[in-house]
N, C-alpha and C positions, 0 to 999 in steps of 0.2 A: 478582477481577482479579489480586491480588498473587500467587496461586498458579499462574497460567497459565504454561505453558511454550512457547517457540518451537517451531514445527514442526520435525520432524527435517530436518536439512540446511540449515535457514534461515540460521543464523549463519555456517556455513562458506561458503555461497553468497554471502551479503552481503559477507563479508570478501573473497572472490575478486573480486566486482564492484568493490569499492573499490580493490583492488590493481590491477585492470585499467583503472582511470581513470574508472570510472562514479561519478557523484554520486547518492546515494540520498536520497529524501525520503519522509516519511509524510504522506499526505493521507487523512484518515479522516473519516467523518461518523457522528455519533451524537448523541442528545439529551444535553444537559448534565446533566440529572437524570432518574432513572428515572420512568416513568409511574406506578408504584405503590410503596409503601413509603417508607422514610426518604429525604429529599432529598439524597442523596450527590452530590457533584460527580464525575460519570463522566469528564469531561475531565481533572480533576486526578488521578484514580486512574490513567487511561491514561498521563498524562505521567510519573507516578511510576514506573510499570512500565517505560516506554520508558527512563527515566533509569537505572534499576537493571539492566535486562536487556539493553539495547542500547547506550546512550550510554556506560555504564561500560566497554564493550568497544571504544570508539572508533567506533561506528556512529552515523550520524544526528547528527553534531555540526557539520557544515559547512553553512552557509547557501547557498542557491541563488537567484540573481537577486534579491538583497537581501531574501529572505524566510527565515523559519526553516525548518529541515529537518524539523520536526515540527509538523504542522498538524491540529488537531482542529476540525472545523466541525459545525454543527448540522443542515445539510440537504444532500441529494444535489446540489441545484443549486449550493450554495456549493462543494461538493467538486469538481464538474465545472468550475466557474469557475476554481478554484485550479489544477487540472491545466493548464488553458490559460494561466493567468497565469505559471506556472512553466515553460511551454514544455517539458513532459515529452516525451521521445522515445518512452518506453514506460511504460505504466501497468499494473500488476498489481493485480487486484481479485478478491475472492471472490464478488462480486455481479454476475451477468450483466446485471441491469437498469441498473447503472451503465455498464458498457461499451457497452451497446446504446442508451443514452439519445441522443435526437436531438441534444442540445446538446453531446455529447462532442466534444472538439477533433479535427478531421479529420486533423491532422498527427501525432497521437499514436497509436502502435501500441497495440493493446488485447490484453491477455493475461489470461485467466481462470485463477485458481488454484482448482482443483476437486479437492481431495484424495480425495473420496469418489466422484468421477466420476458425480455425480447430475444434472448439467445437460446439456441437449441442446447439440449443436454449433450454432454460429451463424456466419453469413457475416461478421459484424462483428468477430469476435475469434477468436484461437487459444486453445488450452487446454493447461495443464500440470497434472499431479496431484502433483508433487513439486517442492520448491524445487531439488533437484539437477538438474532439467531446464532451469532458467532459463539457465545459461551456453550450453548447446547451442542453445537457441531464439535467443538473441541472435546467436550466431555464424552461424546459418543465414540471418539477415537477413530473416526473414519479417515 
């Protein structure tokens, strides 16, 4: 995890979103420990990466609705519940099954980040293949 790099254009786009008055949060789900191998704390590793690669640049440091800006949860259901709890206007995810989940908050716009364009289109969400497309998507009001 420590060697992972943000996608091209992600940092610039996130800084633009913050400058334009948007508040950004991370809501992610993953198991806390790997299913095989040594029992590393995957949430701790992800938090360290976020602190070093994003929060050190001023991103994801502002709380939203009395919750932290960085949320690592263990299940998809917990993730979807948190999206609703934080009343997200827009949620970007790379998993279509999250965006298409029946419990996904109806008032939240759904946007699939699909850099390899491997997923089929869905009537439940729009799709971008580059972080650089996000500002135009937001301005379009879709």
